[in-house]
C-alpha positions in Angstrom: 152.2 -23.2 -62.3 152.0 -21.4 -58.9 155.0 -22.1 -56.7 154.0 -19.9 -53.7 154.4 -21.7 -50.4 151.2 -22.7 -48.5 151.1 -21.8 -44.8 150.8 -25.1 -42.9 147.9 -25.5 -40.6 146.9 -27.9 -37.8 143.5 -28.1 -36.1 142.4 -25.3 -33.9 143.0 -27.3 -30.8 146.8 -27.5 -31.3 147.2 -24.0 -29.8 145.3 -25.1 -26.6 148.0 -27.7 -25.6 149.5 -27.0 -22.3 153.1 -25.5 -22.3 154.8 -28.6 -20.8 153.3 -30.7 -23.5 154.6 -28.4 -26.2 158.1 -28.7 -24.7 157.9 -32.5 -24.8 156.6 -32.4 -28.4 159.4 -30.1 -29.5 162.0 -32.3 -27.7 160.7 -35.3 -29.6 160.7 -33.5 -33.0 164.2 -32.1 -32.2 165.9 -35.4 -31.6 164.1 -37.6 -34.2 164.5 -35.9 -37.5 164.1 -38.3 -40.5 166.0 -36.8 -43.4 164.9 -36.9 -47.0 168.1 -36.0 -49.0 167.4 -34.2 -52.2 170.9 -34.5 -53.6 171.3 -32.8 -57.0 175.0 -32.2 -57.4 178.4 -32.4 -55.6 177.0 -31.2 -52.3 175.1 -34.5 -52.0 178.5 -36.2 -51.6 179.3 -34.1 -48.6 175.9 -34.9 -47.1 176.7 -38.6 -47.5 180.1 -38.0 -45.8 178.3 -36.4 -42.9 176.1 -39.4 -42.4 179.1 -41.9 -42.3 181.0 -43.1 -39.3 183.5 -40.3 -39.1 181.0 -37.5 -38.6 178.0 -39.7 -37.6 175.1 -37.2 -37.3 172.9 -40.1 -36.1 174.2 -39.3 -32.6 172.4 -36.0 -32.9 169.1 -37.8 -33.4 169.1 -37.4 -37.2 168.2 -40.5 -39.2 169.9 -40.0 -42.6 167.9 -41.8 -45.2 164.1 -41.8 -44.9 162.4 -44.3 -47.2 160.6 -41.4 -49.0 159.1 -37.9 -48.4 156.0 -39.2 -46.6 158.2 -40.6 -43.8 160.5 -37.5 -43.6 160.6 -34.5 -41.3 163.6 -32.8 -42.8 164.4 -32.2 -46.5 168.1 -31.4 -47.2 168.3 -29.8 -50.7 171.9 -30.2 -51.8 173.1 -28.9 -55.1 172.0 -26.9 -58.1 168.2 -26.7 -58.5 167.3 -26.1 -62.1 164.0 -24.7 -63.3 163.1 -28.1 -64.7 163.7 -29.8 -61.3 161.9 -27.1 -59.3 158.4 -28.6 -59.6 159.7 -32.0 -58.4 161.3 -30.3 -55.3 158.0 -28.5 -54.6 155.9 -31.7 -55.1 158.1 -33.8 -52.8 158.1 -31.0 -50.2 154.3 -31.0 -50.3 154.2 -34.8 -49.7 156.1 -34.5 -46.4 153.9 -34.5 -43.3 153.7 -31.6 -40.9 155.9 -30.4 -39.2 158.4 -30.3 -41.9 161.7 -28.5 -42.2 164.1 -27.6 -45.0 167.9 -27.1 -45.0 169.4 -25.5 -48.0 172.9 -27.0 -48.3 175.5 -25.3 -50.4 175.9 -22.2 -52.5 173.9 -23.6 -55.4 170.9 -24.4 -53.3 171.2 -21.1 -51.4 171.4 -18.7 -54.3 172.4 -20.5 -57.5 176.1 -20.5 -56.7 178.5 -20.2 -59.6 175.6 -20.9 -62.0 173.4 -18.0 -60.7 173.4 -16.2 -64.1 172.3 -19.3 -66.1 168.9 -19.1 -67.6 168.0 -22.6 -66.4 169.1 -22.3 -62.7 166.7 -21.4 -59.9 168.2 -18.6 -57.8 167.8 -20.4 -54.5 165.5 -23.1 -53.3 163.8 -20.6 -51.1 161.9 -19.4 -54.2 160.2 -22.8 -54.3 159.8 -24.0 -50.7 160.3 -22.2 -47.3 163.8 -22.8 -46.0 164.6 -23.0 -42.2 168.4 -23.1 -42.3 171.0 -22.1 -44.9 174.4 -23.9 -44.9 176.9 -21.9 -47.0 179.9 -23.3 -48.9 180.9 -24.7 -52.2 180.6 -27.5 -51.3 180.1 -27.2 -47.6 182.1 -29.5 -45.3 180.2 -32.1 -43.3 180.9 -30.1 -40.2 178.9 -27.2 -41.7 176.0 -29.5 -42.1 176.3 -30.7 -38.5 176.2 -27.0 -37.4 173.1 -26.4 -39.6 171.4 -29.4 -38.0 172.2 -28.1 -34.5 170.9 -24.7 -35.5 167.7 -26.3 -36.8 167.3 -28.3 -33.5 167.6 -25.1 -31.5 165.0 -23.5 -33.7 162.7 -26.5 -33.2 163.2 -26.4 -29.4 162.1 -22.8 -29.3 159.2 -23.3 -31.7 155.7 -22.3 -30.7 152.8 -24.3 -32.2 150.7 -21.2 -32.5 153.4 -19.4 -34.5 154.3 -22.4 -36.7 150.7 -23.4 -37.4 148.6 -20.3 -37.7 145.0 -21.5 -37.6 143.2 -20.8 -40.8 139.7 -19.3 -40.6 138.3 -22.5 -42.2 139.8 -24.6 -39.4 138.0 -22.5 -36.8 134.5 -23.3 -38.1 134.2 -26.4 -35.9 131.9 -26.2 -32.9 134.7 -26.8 -30.4 136.6 -23.5 -30.7 135.3 -20.1 -31.7 137.5 -17.7 -33.7 138.3 -15.6 -30.6 139.6 -18.7 -28.8 137.2 -18.7 -25.9 135.2 -21.8 -26.8 131.4 -22.0 -26.4 
């Protein structure tokens, strides 16, 4: 099975949006992240702690428990990803709508952690899906997740739709926009 990441693409008209509109869209994405928690081990407990009243990352605009991957913007992979679980992580990532973001939470999700030399452990979730932010620690404290979310929000605010959604040649075959971007 091929686990190479697919470059996301929007329609060719997305790059033609005026700059103020891009700022508004990025602001909306930045402060309304629905999280799909893919908790696989002890790091998932720290994720739950970060969503409770003491740390309360809802005040940052992060809704902690999306009903499923189709309603989520952000996947937090927390814990040891085994080779047997890797296809499920990839499948759920592909079910998320664009734009989608991934936080790798903890040493096991980042690089395999203390189990890096096991034959059954994936050496980092970035081998399966593209990761936007890495949160180190074993397990990381809830404050580290908060910092990771703030880092992701800064990245979203500075995001360019043209860079994030490189138009594929197939998307440019409509009659509205020519490949050189000049229109008809």
